[in-house]
C-alpha positions as semicolon CSV with decimal commas, in nm:
position;residue;x (nm);y (nm);z (nm)
1;M;-0,018;-0,005;-0,014
2;V;0,119;0,372;-0,136
3;K;0,153;0,513;0,191
4;N;0,213;0,909;0,040
5;E;0,015;0,904;-0,326
6;G;0,105;1,262;-0,275
7;A;0,471;1,235;-0,317
8;R;0,427;0,977;-0,570
9;E;0,238;1,184;-0,807
10;E;0,517;1,491;-0,720
11;L;0,767;1,254;-0,857
12;R;0,566;1,134;-1,136
13;N;0,513;1,514;-1,254
14;W;0,842;1,576;-1,199
15;L;0,918;1,317;-1,433
16;V;0,688;1,395;-1,714
17;N;0,784;1,767;-1,656
18;N;1,102;1,690;-1,714
19;T;1,123;1,445;-2,015
20;S;0,827;1,597;-2,156
21;C;0,730;1,203;-2,250
22;T;0,371;1,038;-2,141
23;I;0,467;0,730;-2,343
24;Q;0,380;0,459;-2,057
25;K;0,094;0,415;-1,759
26;G;0,106;0,327;-1,428
27;F;-0,100;0,217;-1,158
28;K;-0,447;0,441;-1,180
29;G;-0,311;0,467;-1,566
30;K;-0,109;0,784;-1,463
31;K;0,136;0,894;-1,769
32;Y;0,456;0,799;-1,699
33;P;0,796;0,909;-1,904
34;C;0,956;0,564;-2,085
35;G;1,281;0,431;-2,019
36;T;1,473;0,613;-2,272
37;C;1,365;0,934;-2,172
38;F;1,439;0,846;-1,809
39;M;1,801;0,758;-1,889
40;A;1,830;1,106;-2,070
41;L;1,700;1,276;-1,800
42;L;1,943;1,084;-1,536
43;N;2,268;1,175;-1,765
44;D;2,110;1,540;-1,802
45;I;2,087;1,592;-1,417
46;G;2,461;1,410;-1,364
47;L;2,468;1,051;-1,307
48;D;2,766;0,982;-1,534
49;S;2,895;0,594;-1,593
50;K;3,205;0,730;-1,648
51;K;3,253;0,893;-1,316
52;P;3,434;0,712;-1,039
53;A;3,130;0,753;-0,808
54;Y;2,919;0,554;-1,015
55;K;3,105;0,230;-0,956
56;L;3,136;0,273;-0,586
57;H;2,928;-0,036;-0,456
58;N;3,073;-0,408;-0,377
59;D;2,954;-0,525;-0,716
60;D;2,957;-0,445;-1,034
61;Y;2,618;-0,334;-1,152
62;E;2,440;-0,033;-1,391
63;R;2,300;0,282;-1,191
64;H;2,037;0,380;-1,413
65;N;1,917;0,052;-1,453
66;E;1,879;0,027;-1,088
67;V;1,703;0,387;-1,080
68;W;1,463;0,305;-1,348
69;R;1,398;-0,037;-1,191
70;A;1,284;0,168;-0,865
71;I;1,045;0,399;-1,091
72;L;0,875;0,098;-1,231
73;Q;0,826;-0,053;-0,866
74;I;0,692;0,304;-0,738
75;R;0,474;0,345;-1,027
76;E;0,336;-0,020;-1,013
77;A;0,200;-0,003;-0,674
78;K;-0,089;-0,054;-0,488
């Protein structure tokens, strides 16, 4: 159960406003950006896979993908 629907809606609006993309739908048919536009936004706001801080973790993984998977889980939460 989503405990803070207002925060989720603010996040959704921020994503849409900063990507200008509304091609995908989440819970209750709310519009969300696609993965390509979301990844471009992450790049634009400073998530650089070439920087050393990007790799700071115990195992190799792609932060862009991890953030995108978090957004997918958030948008489908009931």
